[in-house]
N, C-alpha and C positions, 0 to 999 in steps of 0.2 A: 481733476477729478469733474467728473457730469454726473448733476442731476435731472432724471428724465420724468417728468410728472405724469404718470399714466392713466391715471384712475383716482377719484376724488377732487379733480381737476375743474371738471364740470359741474359738478354738484355732490354730495354728499356721498354717495356713495362709490363701489368698486377701488379702493383705496391700493395703489400698487405704484410704487418709485422705484425706479432702477438707477443704482448710483455705479457706475463705470469707475473704476481708478485703474493706475497702469499695470496693476497684477493682477485684479479680479473684477468679474463683473455679480453683485447682490441686489434681493431685491428687499424693502419695507413694505411687508404686506403683499397681497395677492388675493383681493378680493372681489365679490361679486357683483357686479351693477344691480341694480334695485331700480324701480319706481315706473319711467313711463316704459311704453312699447319700444320706443326710439332709444334709450337707455339699455335697458335689455338686451337689444339687439348686438350691442358692443360685447356680450360675453361671447358669442358666436364667431365674433372677429378673430381672426389668426392675434397672435401674442406680436408686440413691437418690437422681440427680440427670439432667439434661437433659445427655446429652455433648456437644452442641452448645454448652453453655455454657462448658465446661470451657477456661480459657484456654491451659493448658499442663500438662504430666506431668515429673517428677523423678520418674526411676527408678533404685534405689538399685543393683541388679543383675538379672542375667538368669534366675535360677529363675524357672520357671514358674509358682510360687506368690506369685512379686512382680509379671511382667510379662503372664502367661498369658491376660487379659481385654482386654488392650489392642486386639487384633484386631476383638475386638465392639463396643469402644468405637469406634474408626473406623466399622466397619461402620454406627454408630447416629449417626454426624455429628462424630464429632471431628476437628479438624482443625487442631490447635495441633502447636505443638514439644513433641518428649520429648527432653529435657536427661539425658545420661547419658555416661559416659566411653566411650571409641573403641569397647573390646573389648567392652564392655557391649551397645553396639549389633550389633556383628558377631555376637555370641552368640544375641542376643536374636532376631537375623533368621532361624538358623538351626533354634532352640528352637520358635520361636512357628508356623514352617511345617511341621515336625516333631508339633505340636500340632494343627494343620488337618486333618491327611491320619489323624491317632487319631480327632479328632472325626467326619469324614466314614465312617471304617471303621467307628466304634461305630454311628452313626447307621441305618448299612445293616444291620447285625448285628441292631440292634432294633425295625427296621422288619421284616425276615426274621420273625422270632418276633410281633411284633402282628399282621401282616397275615394270620397263619393262625388270630387269635382275633378278627377286628372289629375290633379299637381303632384309633382314629386314628393316624398316620402320625408321625414326630419328624423336625425338621432339625437337620441339625448347628450346632453353636454357633457355627463359623466355618470356614473351608476352607481349605485351602493356600494359596489364589490372595489372599483376604483377608488372609491375615497377610501374603503378598508385600508387599501395598501399604504395610504401617507404617512402612516401613526408610525411606519417604521425610520421614516426620515427624521421625526422629532426628536431634540437634543433637549432636553430640560436645564434651565440655568436660574439659580434660586435669586431674588432679590440683591441687589448690593452687592454681587459678588462680581468681581473682573475677571471677563472669561477670554481668551487669545484664543481667538477665531482660525486664525493663522498668521505666519509672522509678522506680518505688516497690519495688522488690523485686530482689535482687540474690543470689547463689547461690555457695556453694564446696563442691568436692566433696574426700573425702578418702580416705586408703588405708586400707579395711575390715578387711584381710586373710581376708575367707569366701572369695572365690572372685576368678580374674581379673579385675577391670574393678571390682569391685565397692567401693560408697563409704557413707561416713558425710557428712550433707548437713548444711550449715550455710546458711542463710536467713535473712537479713536484710529484716525488712518495715517500711516508712513509712506510716503511717498516723496520724490524728488528732493530727500534729505532735509524733509521737514514733515513734521505732524500737525494734522488738522482733526479736530474736534467737529464733528456732527450731531446734531440733536434730531431727535424725533419723537414728537409728544404723543405718536399715538393720538387716541380718543384721553382726552383729560374728565376726571370725574369733578361732580359738586363739590362742595367744602361741606364739611359735618355731615356727612353722612350715618345714617343709623348703623351700618354693621362694616366696612371699609375705612380704612385709614384716609386721611388727605392727601392730593399729590403731592410728591415730594417736589421741592425747589431744586432746581438746577442753577449756578451759579455762574458756568463761563460755555461759552459755543462761538465758535467760527463761523457756523451756519446753523441755523435753525428751521425745520418744516413745522410747522405748529396749523394744529383743527384750529376750526372756526367755527362748529355748527350751529352756535347761536352767540355768534358775535355782534348780534345788534340788537340782542334783548335780554333782561334779565327776568328770573325766574321768579314766582312768590317760595317760600320758604317751606321747606318739607315738613314741617308743622302744619303749615296752612292748610296745603296738600291733604295732607291726613286727616285734618279737620273737615275738609271740605266732602273729600271721597266719603267718611261715612253722615255725614249730613245726606249727601244723594242716596246712600242705601237707606238712611231712613224712611227719605222722603219717598223712594221707588217703591219700598215694601209696604209703607203705609197706605199707597195707593194699588197693592196688589203686584206690582210690577217684578221685573228682574231686570237688575243690573249685570250689562256684560261688559267685561274689559278685554279689548284686545290688547296683549301685553307678549313681548319680545319673550319665549323661552329661559335664554338666558339673563336673569341680571332682575329683569322690571318685574316678572312672575314671584320669583323671591324676597322681592323689596314689598312687594302688595300683600304676600303672606305672612310677611313679620310685622307689618303695618295691622293686618288685622289680628292675629297672634297677641301682640300688647293689647290692642281691643279689648279682644274675648276675654283675655285674662285679669284685665284687671279694673271694669269699669260693671260692677253688680249695681248700681244703680238701673243698668240697662239690661239686668238678668232676662227677664220675662221677653222682651224682645229680639233679644238676639238666640234665644234658645229655637225662635222659629224660622229662622236666618240660615239656612244652610250656603256654604261655601263649595264650589267646583273647580276645581285645576283640572280642565280635559284639554289638556296636551300631553302626551307619551315621551316627550321632546323635555318640554319642562319638568316632567316628573324626574326623570333620569337624571337630567340640569340638577335637579334640587338635591338628588343621591351625592352628587359630586360635591356639593357645596357643604353637606352633611362631612362628608369625607376630609375636608381641605379647611378645618377649621383653624388652622393657624396663619390662613390669611385674614381673619378678619381683626377689625382693632379689639382694644382693650375690654371695652363694655361686653361683647360679646363672648370674649373669652373670659370674661370672667362669670357670665351667666353659665356656660356651658361647664364650669369649675363646681360649680353649685348644684349641679344635675339638672339643669332645664335641656329639655330637647327642642333643638333648632327645627322649624320649619313644620310645626306641627301643635294643634287646638283644636278642641272638641267640633264638630260641626266641619270641619276639614275632612273633604273627601279628594282623593285621584281616581281619576276615571281611568279606563285601560282600551276595554273593546269600544269597537264603533256602535254597539246596541248600546252601552251606557251612556255614550255621546249623544247618539237620537232618542233616548230615554228623557234627557236633562228637558229637551223642547214639547215632547208629552207632558211633562210637568208642569204644571200651571200654580204651584205653590209660589211665593216670594222667594228668590235665591240669587245667587252671585256666582256668574261664571267667568273662572278666568280663562283663557285661554288666547293660542297663539294660532295666526301671525301678529306679531303687533303692529303692522301698518296695513293688516286687513285684506294682503293681496293673494294668501292662503291658506290653507291648513282648517280643521274645524270652526275656526270663528265665523268662518262666512257663513255656514248655515244657522248657526247662532245669531249671525246678524238678519239673516233671509229670515226670520222666525221673531225677530221683536223690533228690526229696524222702523216696521211701520206700525208698532203698537204704541198709541202717545202713555201708557202707563210705563212703560220700559224707560229706562237709561242707558247709554252706551257711553261709557268714560273709558278717552284714552290718557295713556300717561307716557308717552313717549313720543321721540323724533316722528314726522308721518311725510314722508319725502315726498316729492313732486311727481307726478302719476299715478300714486298710490290709492287704493279706495278710503285707506284713515285721512287721504290727505282730504278727497274730494266731500267726504262728512263734515270734519271739523270745517272745511273751508264754507260749509253751508248750504251744499247744492241740495235740492228738493229731490231729485231721483237719483238712485245708485243703482249701476248695475252690477248684480253678485249672480254669479252660477247660472249666469245665461239668462235671468231673471230681471225685469226693471223694476226696483222696490221704492215706495215714495217712503221717505224720512218723515216719519210721524213722533220718533221716541225721543227723549231730551238728550240733547248731545253736551258732553263733559270734555275739557282737554285740561288735564293737571300737573304743569309744565317742571312741580316743585317734585315729581317722581321721578325725574328725567336725570338718567346717570352722566349726561354731559353738564359740564362748566355751562353758567351762563356768561356773560359778559364781563360781569365782576370780578368771577372765578377765574375767567381765562387773563383777565388784564394782572391779578393778584399773582396767579402763575407768572406769567410774564417778567412781574415786577422782581421777581427771584434772582433775574441776572444780572451781576454786580457791574458788566460790562456788557455795552450794546454789541451784540452779534453782525457780521460782515456783512449778512444777510437774512434775514427774515421771511421766509414761503410761506404765505397763507392758504390754506388747502382744508379739504372736505367741511364746505361751508357755499351755502347756496352766496347770487352772484353778491346781491345787496350787503348779506351776511359778511362776507369776507371784507369789501369795500369799508362797509361801518366800522370795523374792527380796525383795521388800517387807519382809517382817523382819528379813531381812538388810541390807538397806540401812540400816533404820533402828539396829541396835540395833551397827551396825560403823560408820558415817558417820553416822548422823544424820538423815540423808535420810530425808522423807516423800514416799513413792511412793503413786500413785493406780493401784488394778488394774482395768484396763479388762477388763471381763468381758462385754459386751454390745454389739448395738451401739447406738450413743450418739453425745453430738452436747454437746462443752462450749463453752460461751462464756466466753472466756477474759478478759473487758474486765467482766462481771457476774459469773462465777465460779459458772455454774448449768450444769445438765447436766440432759440429755433422754434417757432410754431408750426404744428400739425396744421391747423385750421380747423377742427372737426366741429366745434362749436355751430357754425351755422348750418352745419349739414344735420346735426343733433337737432337744431331748432325746428326745422324746415319739415321731419322727419315727423315730429312733435306735432305740428299743425297738421299735418296729413293725418295723422292718427284720432285728432280731436274733429277733424270733418268724417272722418269713416264712423264716428261716433254718432256724428250730429245724422249722418245719413240711415245708419241703423235707425236710429227715435223714427225718421221720416215714414219709413220702411213700417215701421211695427207701429204707430199713429194710424197710417193706410187700414194696416189691417185692424186696428179696433174700431175704423169708423166702418168699416165694411161689415162689421160683427155687429152693428146698432140696430136692434129690431124696428122692424115699422120704415127702414130708410131703402127702398130700393137701388138696383144698381143706375138707375135712369134722373134720381129723385134730384132738384138743382140745388138740394144743399151739399149733397154729399160729390156733385161734378164739380163743383165750384171749389172744395177742399182739394178734390182730390187733383183740379189743375193747380192751384197754389203749391201742394204739394210734387208736385210735379217740375215745376219751373224752379223751384228752390232745390230738389235733386240734380235739375242738370246744371245751374249754375255750382253747386258743390263738386260736382263730378268736373267738372271745367278747369275750377282753381285745383282740384287736386291732382290733375295731369300736368299743369300748370309746374305745380311744385314739384313734382317729379323728375320734370325737365330739369328742374334746375341743381337738385340731387343727383341727378346723371353727369353734371356739367361739371 
């Protein structure tokens, strides 16, 4: 048996692992790469396998970095079953269609720009119609049910506690006269969540593929983050500002609605203040996802089920509105009254939230609250890292708003929860592969697992294939090329800033084109521009080699 790590090997996004047995080939997830331009370029590269030869997919959950390239796979000939929970199938359907719409919009925008420069036009990765065709291949499997995929392979999906319908996957593979058990963690949820059960502990496995998104840090508790969130709201409202929350349409938005719902319904002391604060969920996708959450209440924990029995309506409270039209969305930024806007995308790289950031990032009275993981190369990562200027919708915006990052709302387990889950194994697996984490997070967790549990872990740092029978590994070496492309893209951004600065200087009133001040500045910028362009050319040569 061989396992090839094709995504979530270099970073957190693009989860895709190819398992090859003597009888078949199947995928664990098939996700979209998100983050830097260099990472996103991987979405357009050919699959490292023939899609027609893939027998089936087991999908851990519906986040786009785990399912986002399935329409491309189907488009190129895949026609097998996609095994997942029923909730994952429903959510993936709407998320993938939304993703198809975004790809078409992005391609149109790129083509308008490239047509003027005489460059070749691009095609969208896939369309909404391509995505809609995928639902016919989904095959729902219930939690805890042992399901025979074919004569050699059976699977069981277990609660992951990450998002609605997310699964930890157990796979039994019969080949060569023996049965091997492979466990894939998918994304593991935090303990003691408000709505979902804790992740299922798995007692044994021969081989384990495990995520390590937060393998190097611990989170504050959900209660602590909830308290901070409400403090931020009151402080921002008191100075007449708006709270903008970039939130994932699936999972995080519903968590935040529930947090506010509990507060609005149970804090009479703050009633006068709360009545003045409207909460807007400005994301059609989040609105659709919330309806799926309401329909699938059987996935929730006993606390939520008990509330439903009492007649409570989920994800609803006074002052909450779901905006639908673009005009309604635009009106939020024309309305100067204090409010909370929850909008996708969660990493601020697309969607309506970019418009809300454009209108609020520069305002000292506003607050921007991030409540989930921010991948390298995203706008959200740049803001939370403390950058003073952010490029949004082709504008350079000064960051004057207060910036917050509430990790307690994360749907991912932190270091302690990951360790708790790993300690559930009664015997040490033959091999533990760490994926879905940045390099430092994976290495840090490997050390923690070794020192605490005595478990040896293999840190997957590049696109690579492991032959489990012969204990050999082949590395494709894509990491250096990605790092180099990231350097080039950063230099391009620097060049853009330089050219913008030059334009600003030219626009200064009272400074003539021949003024000594301007001449000096122009020469400085020209020298820096030439140096950066030379460096870009050198880096491109490295990539081509």
